[in-house]
C-alpha positions in Angstrom: -24.7 -54.3 20.0 -21.5 -53.9 17.9 -19.0 -51.1 18.1 -20.7 -47.7 17.8 -19.6 -44.1 17.4 -20.6 -41.5 20.0 -22.5 -38.8 18.1 -23.9 -36.7 21.0 -22.5 -36.1 24.5 -24.4 -34.2 27.3 -22.9 -34.7 30.8 -23.2 -38.5 31.4 -25.7 -39.1 28.6 -24.7 -40.2 25.2 -26.2 -40.9 21.8 -24.5 -43.7 19.7 -24.7 -44.8 16.1 -23.5 -48.1 14.6 -22.0 -48.5 11.2 -25.3 -49.9 9.9 -27.2 -46.8 11.1 -28.8 -48.1 14.3 -29.0 -45.4 17.0 -29.5 -45.5 20.8 -29.3 -43.4 23.9 -26.5 -44.9 26.2 -24.8 -44.4 29.5 -21.2 -45.2 30.6 -21.2 -48.5 32.5 -18.6 -47.2 34.9 -18.0 -43.7 36.3 -14.3 -43.8 35.5 -15.0 -44.2 31.7 -14.1 -40.9 29.9 -16.2 -40.7 26.8 -16.5 -37.8 24.3 -18.1 -37.1 21.0 -16.3 -38.9 18.2 -15.3 -41.9 20.3 -15.8 -45.4 19.0 -17.2 -47.5 21.9 -18.2 -51.0 22.7 -21.8 -51.3 23.9 -24.0 -53.9 25.5 -27.7 -54.0 26.1 -28.8 -54.1 29.7 -32.1 -56.0 29.3 -32.9 -55.6 33.0 -33.1 -51.8 32.8 -33.8 -51.7 29.0 -30.9 -49.4 28.3 -27.6 -49.5 26.4 -24.4 -49.3 28.4 -20.9 -48.3 27.1 -18.5 -50.8 28.5 -15.2 -49.8 26.8 -13.7 -47.1 24.6 -11.8 -48.1 21.5 -8.2 -46.7 21.0 -8.3 -43.1 19.8 -6.4 -42.0 16.7 -6.4 -38.4 17.9 -8.0 -36.2 20.5 -8.4 -32.6 21.4 -7.7 -31.6 25.0 -8.0 -28.4 27.0 -6.9 -27.2 30.4 -9.8 -27.2 32.9 -10.4 -24.8 35.7 -8.2 -26.9 38.1 -5.3 -26.8 35.7 -5.8 -30.4 34.7 -6.3 -32.0 31.2 -9.9 -32.3 29.9 -10.8 -34.3 26.8 -13.1 -32.5 24.4 -13.5 -34.7 21.3 -11.8 -37.8 19.8 -10.8 -39.2 16.4 -10.6 -35.8 14.7 -8.6 -35.0 11.7 -9.4 -31.3 11.1 -10.0 -28.3 13.4 -11.9 -25.4 11.9 -11.4 -22.3 14.1 -14.1 -19.8 13.3 -13.8 -16.0 13.8 -15.8 -13.1 12.5 -15.5 -9.3 12.2 -18.1 -9.1 15.0 -17.8 -10.0 17.8 -14.3 -8.7 17.8 -11.9 -11.7 17.4 -9.7 -12.8 20.2 -6.8 -14.0 18.2 -5.0 -15.2 21.4 -7.8 -17.8 21.7 -7.4 -18.7 18.1 -3.7 -19.2 18.6 -4.3 -21.6 21.5 -6.7 -23.7 19.4 -4.2 -23.9 16.7 -1.4 -24.9 19.1 -3.7 -27.7 20.5 -4.3 -28.9 17.0 -0.6 -28.8 16.0 0.5 -30.7 19.1 -2.4 -33.1 18.7 -1.5 -34.0 15.1 -4.6 -32.4 13.6 -4.8 -30.3 10.5 -6.3 -26.8 11.2 -7.8 -23.9 9.3 -9.1 -20.5 10.2 -12.5 -19.5 8.9 -13.6 -15.9 8.8 -17.4 -16.0 8.8 -19.6 -13.0 8.2 -17.3 -11.9 5.5 -20.1 -9.7 4.1 -19.2 -7.3 7.0 -16.3 -4.8 6.7 -13.0 -6.5 7.6 -10.6 -4.0 9.2 -6.9 -3.9 8.6 -6.0 -5.5 11.9 -8.1 -8.6 11.2 -6.8 -8.8 7.7 -3.2 -8.6 9.0 -3.8 -11.4 11.5 -5.3 -13.6 8.8 -2.2 -12.9 6.6 0.0 -14.0 9.6 -1.8 -17.3 9.8 -1.4 -17.8 6.1 2.3 -17.1 6.3 2.5 -19.7 9.1 1.0 -22.3 6.7 -2.6 -22.3 7.9 -5.4 -22.3 5.3 -7.6 -19.2 5.8 -11.1 -19.1 4.2 -13.4 -16.1 4.1 -17.0 -17.4 4.1 -20.5 -16.1 4.8 -23.1 -18.4 6.0 -25.7 -15.7 5.6 -24.9 -15.0 1.9 -23.6 -18.5 1.2 -20.3 -17.1 0.1 -17.5 -19.7 -0.5 -19.5 -22.4 1.2 -18.6 -24.8 -1.7 -14.9 -24.1 -1.0 -15.5 -25.0 2.7 -17.5 -28.1 1.8 -14.7 -29.3 -0.4 -12.4 -29.4 2.7 -14.6 -32.0 4.5 -14.8 -35.3 2.5 -12.8 -38.0 4.3 -12.4 -35.7 7.3 -13.8 -35.7 10.8 -13.8 -31.9 11.4 -14.7 -29.9 14.4 -16.0 -26.3 14.5 -14.7 -24.3 17.4 -14.6 -20.6 18.3 -16.0 -17.8 20.4 -19.7 -17.5 21.0 -21.5 -15.4 18.4 -19.2 -16.0 15.4 -21.9 -18.0 13.5 -20.8 -21.6 14.0 -24.5 -22.7 14.1 -25.2 -20.8 10.9 -22.3 -22.4 9.1 -23.4 -25.8 10.3 -26.9 -25.3 9.0 -25.5 -24.6 5.6 -23.2 -27.6 5.7 -25.8 -29.9 7.3 -29.4 -28.7 6.8 -30.7 -31.5 9.1 -28.7 -29.9 12.0 -31.8 -27.8 12.7 -33.2 -30.8 14.6 -33.0 -29.9 18.3 -30.8 -32.0 20.5 -33.7 -32.6 22.9 -35.2 -35.0 20.3 -32.2 -37.3 20.9 -31.4 -36.9 24.6 -33.2 -36.0 27.8 -31.3 -35.4 31.1 -31.7 -37.4 34.3 -34.8 -35.4 35.2 -36.5 -35.8 31.9 -35.8 -32.3 30.6 -34.6 -31.8 27.1 -31.0 -30.9 26.8 -30.0 -27.4 25.5 -26.3 -27.6 25.1 -24.3 -30.6 23.8 -21.4 -31.6 21.5 -22.8 -33.4 18.5 -21.3 -35.1 15.4 -23.1 -34.8 12.1 -22.8 -36.6 8.8 -22.1 -34.0 6.0 -24.2 -34.7 2.9 -21.2 -34.1 0.6 -19.0 -36.5 2.6 -17.2 -36.4 5.9 -18.3 -35.7 9.5 -18.4 -32.5 11.4 -18.6 -31.9 15.2 -20.2 -28.8 16.6 -19.4 -27.7 20.1 -20.7 -24.9 22.4 -19.0 -21.5 22.0 -16.4 -20.4 24.5 -15.0 -17.3 26.0 -11.6 -18.7 26.6 -9.5 -21.8 25.7 -6.2 -23.1 26.8 -4.6 -26.3 25.5 -3.7 -29.1 27.9 -0.1 -28.3 28.9 1.1 -31.9 29.0 -0.1 -32.3 25.4 2.1 -29.4 24.2 5.5 -29.8 22.6 7.7 -28.0 25.3 10.1 -26.7 22.6 7.7 -24.6 20.6 4.2 -25.0 22.3 2.7 -25.7 18.9 3.7 -22.4 17.2 4.7 -23.4 13.7 6.9 -20.3 13.2 8.9 -21.1 16.3 9.4 -24.8 15.3 10.9 -23.5 12.1 13.1 -20.9 13.7 14.3 -22.7 16.8 17.0 -24.8 15.2 18.9 -21.5 14.5 18.9 -20.5 18.2 22.2 -20.6 20.1 20.9 -23.0 22.7 19.0 -26.2 22.0 16.8 -25.6 25.1 16.1 -22.0 24.3 12.8 -20.8 25.7 12.7 -17.8 23.3 12.2 -15.3 26.1 15.5 -13.7 27.2 18.2 -16.1 26.0 21.0 -14.6 23.9 21.2 -15.3 20.2 17.6 -16.4 20.0 16.5 -16.7 16.3 12.8 -16.4 17.3 13.2 -13.0 19.0 15.4 -11.9 16.2 12.7 -12.7 13.7 9.9 -10.9 15.7 8.6 -8.2 13.4 10.7 -9.5 10.5 8.9 -12.6 9.4 7.3 -13.5 12.7 4.2 -11.6 13.9 4.9 -9.6 17.1 1.3 -10.3 18.2 1.9 -14.1 17.7 5.1 -13.8 19.6 3.3 -12.2 22.5 0.8 -15.0 22.3 3.6 -17.5 22.6 5.0 -15.6 25.7 1.6 -15.7 27.4 1.2 -19.4 26.7 4.8 -20.1 27.8 4.1 -18.3 31.2 0.9 -20.4 31.6 2.8 -23.6 30.7 5.5 -23.0 33.2 3.1 -22.0 36.0 0.9 -25.0 35.6 3.9 -27.3 35.2 5.3 -26.0 38.4 2.0 -26.4 40.2 1.8 -29.9 39.0 5.3 -30.8 40.2 4.5 -29.1 43.6 1.2 -31.1 43.8 3.0 -34.3 43.1 5.6 -33.6 45.8 2.9 -32.9 48.4 1.2 -36.2 47.6 4.4 -38.1 48.0 5.0 -36.7 51.5 
């Protein structure tokens, strides 16, 4: 079987598709293989057990990582080019989570955009202000409505030649957006993959072909997200405004917290959103805590 792309992941079960459209359920040949949706993989047929095994992962052009519960790095998806962070008037957006997705994209070399779904609902001044801050930072912000099909053509126009991923909090309408972009996405995952006990899967990460061009990956909703710390640029942690302001700081290694003559702190409230600056402070504290724990853990292992 030639190189295939992983289109569904659920625990250790995979669904793969070759360039000529052949599809199969597969398993990693070795436990140490880390495989995620979007990966290109080398497969071979195990005739003895009548199953397809993934024997190797092709080099990745990009990847999205997060910090797991143990403080380590966890791969989420591979070979992406665009991250679409979805929010809505309801449930109330957690813009600190949005920031962290955008930082992960920035440091991972991915383009990113913020989608306000459910735009038929009232949008209060605070949400509008946050969207304006993202626009000022250079992020594209789209107001769409999957329910009323508002601006869906504008969203579709962003996808040709892209492998995009929809991310965001639970309840923001990612599934509704996906159904508008890919009507065939209504097919249940269970038709493709069963778990080790024969039960249909209920949650998975899946890649779809968009009829108008491009691919889109859908992932389960989250309550929280933190980018993998070793993937962040330590100078700005992925905040575009800080990357632009930092060269004007007095010290080249300025952390933008308490240092004198800090251009970032000087711009807070005057071109740099105070809420975004607080988001940076929180991520900086997390970054330094996890970095210190990692160094301490390495020291203990060397003893």
